C-alpha positions in Angstrom: 9.3 23.2 25.0 9.3 23.2 21.2 6.3 21.7 19.4 7.1 18.7 17.1 7.0 19.5 13.4 4.6 17.4 11.3 4.8 17.3 7.5 2.6 15.9 4.6 2.9 12.2 4.2 4.3 11.6 7.7 3.0 8.3 9.0 1.8 8.5 12.6 0.4 6.2 15.2 -2.5 7.4 17.3 -3.4 6.4 20.8 -6.8 4.9 20.1 -7.5 2.5 17.2 -9.9 3.2 14.3 -12.9 0.9 14.2 -11.2 -1.0 11.4 -8.4 -2.0 14.0 -5.6 0.2 12.6 -3.8 2.8 14.7 -1.6 4.0 11.8 -2.5 7.1 9.8 -1.0 9.2 7.0 -1.0 13.1 7.3 -2.6 14.5 4.1 -3.0 18.1 5.3 -1.3 20.3 7.9 -2.1 23.7 9.3 -4.6 24.7 11.9 -6.5 21.5 11.0 -5.0 18.2 10.1 -6.4 15.7 7.6 -5.5 12.1 8.2 -6.1 8.9 6.1 -6.3 5.6 7.8 -3.8 3.0 6.5 -6.2 0.2 7.2 -9.4 1.3 5.4 -8.5 4.6 3.7 -11.1 6.5 5.7 -10.3 10.2 6.0 -10.8 12.4 9.0 -10.2 16.0 10.0 -8.8 17.0 13.4 -7.9 20.4 15.0 -4.2 20.8 15.7 -5.0 20.6 19.5 -6.9 17.3 19.1 -4.3 15.9 16.7 -1.3 16.7 19.0 -3.1 15.2 22.0 -3.9 11.9 20.1 -0.5 11.3 18.4 1.5 8.5 20.2 4.5 8.6 17.9 5.8 9.4 14.4 6.6 6.1 12.6 8.0 7.5 9.3 8.9 11.1 9.0 8.8 12.6 5.5 11.5 15.2 4.9 10.1 18.4 3.3 11.5 19.3 -0.1 
């Protein structure tokens, strides 16, 4: 099965909410690690690719790469 492709500025929904109540995040870095920014409070986190792919529920808005 092919892995989904994630790009910078994609907006994703995670399974568990952030303490601020938002489940929506923006991808700000991709690679082995992912950097995410919360849409509710602008808090930034880093996740390994494995943890990120396990916690993504769906891609809300997919940014097309240039």
